[in-house]
VOPAGU-2260 file (C-alpha; in pm, 1 decimal, decimal comma):
REM VOPAGU-2260
SITE   aa  ch    i         X         Y         Z
SITE  MET   A    0    1061,3    -753,3    -145,5
SITE  LEU   A    1     904,7    -473,3     -58,1
SITE  THR   A    2     766,9    -394,3     313,4
SITE  VAL   A    3     459,9    -135,6     337,5
SITE  LYS   A    4     341,8      69,4     649,5
SITE  TYR   A    5      28,4     293,8     583,5
SITE  THR   A    6    -190,9     548,9     775,0
SITE  THR   A    7    -557,5     649,8     668,9
SITE  ASP   A    8    -757,4     913,2     607,1
SITE  LYS   A    9   -1051,4     727,5     860,7
SITE  GLU   A   10   -1098,9     463,1    1059,0
SITE  MET   A   11    -804,9     483,3    1271,3
SITE  PRO   A   12    -698,9     738,1    1524,1
SITE  LYS   A   13    -481,9    1011,7    1343,8
SITE  GLY   A   14    -138,3     928,1    1297,6
SITE  THR   A   15    -147,1     561,8    1324,6
SITE  THR   A   16      56,3     347,7    1122,6
SITE  MET   A   17      38,1      20,3    1059,3
SITE  ALA   A   18     231,1    -223,0     849,7
SITE  CYS   A   19     116,3    -478,7     583,1
SITE  SER   A   20     272,3    -705,5     359,0
SITE  THR   A   21     253,2    -688,7     -44,3
SITE  ALA   A   22     128,9   -1000,3    -231,5
SITE  ASP   A   23     123,3    -780,6    -580,5
SITE  VAL   A   24     243,5    -454,0    -754,3
SITE  SER   A   25     246,8    -251,4   -1055,5
SITE  GLU   A   26     284,3     101,9   -1160,4
SITE  ARG   A   27     -62,9     150,6   -1099,7
SITE  GLY   A   28    -125,2      -4,8    -748,6
SITE  MET   A   29     -74,0    -307,2    -490,1
SITE  ARG   A   30    -256,6    -572,1    -366,1
SITE  VAL   A   31    -213,9    -631,0      32,1
SITE  HIS   A   32    -249,8    -838,8     310,3
SITE  LEU   A   33    -406,3    -661,5     596,2
SITE  LYS   A   34    -572,5    -758,9     938,8
SITE  LYS   A   35    -870,2    -550,4     877,8
SITE  ALA   A   36   -1062,6    -436,2     597,2
SITE  LEU   A   37   -1035,2     -90,0     454,3
SITE  GLU   A   38   -1340,3      37,7     311,0
SITE  PRO   A   39   -1320,7      93,1     -65,4
SITE  GLY   A   40   -1278,6     508,8    -120,5
SITE  THR   A   41   -1031,9     556,0     222,8
SITE  ILE   A   42    -751,1     762,6     124,6
SITE  VAL   A   43    -446,0     566,1     237,1
SITE  SER   A   44     -94,5     712,2     260,7
SITE  THR   A   45     195,0     443,1     243,5
SITE  TRP   A   46     550,8     436,7     303,1
SITE  VAL   A   47     728,7     161,0     113,0
SITE  LYS   A   48    1096,2      51,3     155,1
SITE  ARG   A   49    1244,2    -251,5     -81,4
SITE  THR   A   50    1428,8    -493,8     201,0
SITE  ASP   A   51    1749,3    -493,4     -54,6
SITE  GLN   A   52    1843,3    -125,0     -95,0
SITE  PRO   A   53    1812,5     192,2     140,5
SITE  GLY   A   54    1563,6     462,3     119,0
SITE  THR   A   55    1146,6     470,7     142,0
SITE  LEU   A   56     883,5     560,5    -122,3
SITE  THR   A   57     567,9     810,0     -19,0
SITE  LEU   A   58     304,8     701,0    -174,7
SITE  ASN   A   59     -72,0     810,0    -194,8
SITE  GLY   A   60    -333,4     583,3    -283,7
SITE  ILE   A   61    -727,4     505,5    -288,5
SITE  VAL   A   62    -876,7     180,9    -134,0
SITE  LYS   A   63   -1071,0      30,3    -433,0
SITE  TRP   A   64   -1163,0    -287,4    -273,8
SITE  TRP   A   65   -1113,7    -565,6      -5,5
SITE  LYS   A   66   -1148,1    -959,2      23,0
SITE  LYS   A   67   -1200,3   -1160,6     309,5
SITE  ARG   A   68    -887,3   -1439,4     286,5
SITE  THR   A   69    -965,1   -1774,9     275,5
SITE  ASP   A   70    -627,6   -1926,4     295,6
SITE  THR   A   71    -544,0   -1706,0     658,2
SITE  THR   A   72    -704,3   -1471,6     863,3
SITE  GLY   A   73    -694,1   -1137,3     725,6
SITE  TYR   A   74    -845,5    -944,3     427,0
SITE  TRP   A   75    -684,2    -863,2      86,7
SITE  VAL   A   76    -705,8    -508,0      -0,3
SITE  GLY   A   77    -628,9    -307,2    -352,7
SITE  ILE   A   78    -475,5      31,9    -327,0
SITE  GLN   A   79    -509,5     216,4    -642,9
SITE  ILE   A   80    -200,9     461,5    -626,8
SITE  ASP   A   81    -203,7     812,9    -734,3
SITE  PRO   A   82      38,4     932,7    -984,6
SITE  SER   A   83       1,5    1287,7    -913,2
SITE  SER   A   84      70,9    1232,0    -560,7
SITE  THR   A   85     422,0    1226,8    -473,0
SITE  ASP   A   86     757,6    1301,5    -650,6
SITE  ASP   A   87     827,0     947,6    -531,8
SITE  ILE   A   88     598,9     809,5    -837,4
SITE  LYS   A   89     937,3     823,2   -1066,3
SITE  LEU   A   90    1097,1     606,6    -852,1
SITE  TRP   A   91     808,4     333,0    -768,4
SITE  LYS   A   92     794,7     308,5   -1126,5
SITE  LEU   A   93    1157,3     256,9   -1184,3
SITE  VAL   A   94    1120,4     -71,4    -848,0
SITE  VAL   A   95     827,9    -226,4    -980,5
SITE  ALA   A   96    1011,8    -228,0   -1333,8
SITE  SER   A   97    1279,5    -407,0   -1127,3
SITE  LEU   A   98    1078,5    -696,0    -917,3
């Protein structure tokens, strides 16, 4: 299980951090459930924590799409991870491979 917090380059006051839950993850991205849609092109910084291991990974990415959920409130948001953004990308690939 992964827990994710994120902040964006727009749409929120600077320094605001929001929690979300993951639905799908891969080496290249993640689909998350948010209370609010984020516009495509929004730059996000995410902090990912495995609930069964210590430490947090920092990953940067860009919102590629959003879709209103029909089964509950909120939105699905697709985030493409920037593979060159942080040193944590190698650890991220190991985490994804272990899921």
